[in-house]
C-alpha positions, 0 to 999 in steps of 0.5 A: 504830575511834574515835568523835568523843568521843575514847573508843576503841570496842573496838579490835578490833570491826571486825577481830575481826568480819572474822577471827572464824573465823581463831581457831577450832581446826583439826581433821583427821579423824585428830585427831577420834578419841581419841588415847589414850582421854582425848579428841580431840587438837586442834591449835590455831593462832594467829589470822591477821589480814588485811593492812590496805590501807585506812582509812575516816575520816569526820570529820563523824561522828567514825568511823574504822576500818581495812579489809582488803587486798582491798576495793572501795568502793561508788560511791554512798557518802554522808557518812552511809553507807559500803558496801564489799565485803570481797573475801577474805571475800565479805562486804558491809560497811555503816556508817550514821551518824546524828549529833545537832546537840545531844547528848541526855540520858542518860535520852533515850539509855536510851529510845533503847537500849530502842527499838534493842533491838526492831529484831531482833524487828521484822526477824524479825516483818516477814519469815518468812524472817528468824530471830534467831540471837543478840541481846545488849546489851553495853558496848563502849568504855563505849557501849551496843551492841546486837549481833545476828545474823540468818539469812534469805533475800532473793530466794531466796538465803540470808544471814547478817547480823551487826550492831552498833548503837552508841549515844552521846549525840552519835550512833548508828552501825550496822555490818552485815556481810552474808554470802551462804551 
C-alpha cells in the first residue's frame, strides 16, 4: 500500500491481514502427542500468498493496494470509500479516506491520535454485543496507526472486525476487514 506522501506504509499490511492464518503451523492429531517424550512434533509450512488479480488506486487520496484473485467490488463505491467482498476468505473489506485541503501540524495530529485511540472503547460502550479483542498503537511506515479487533453480533449474527486507522498530516485512512463467524 502506498500513501500520497510517497512513503510506503508497511508493504504487507493488507496482504498480511488477508493471509494471516496461512502462516500458522499445521498440526495433525498424531503430532499433538509427544513424539519422543520431549514435546509435540510440529510440522510447519511456508505461508502461501493469494494470487493478485486486482489493484485499487485512488489518486485523489493517494492510496493504492493489491487485491486477491477472488473479489467482488461494491457497486456503491465512492471516491472516499471503497468496499469489496474477498470471496476466498468470505470477508468484507472497507476503506474510508478523509483528506485535508491543508495539512495539519504535528501537535494537531497528536490530538487526533488521542481521539482515534478512544474509538474501540466507544464502540464497545455503545453496544453490549461488541467486545474489544485487541487494541494497540503502532508505527507503520512511520505513521501512527491504531490497530484493533472487535468481536460482536449484528442482527443475531456473530462477526469479527479487524481495523487499522492510519493517521498522517494530510489524511486519515481506515481499513476494516469484517468476517462473519
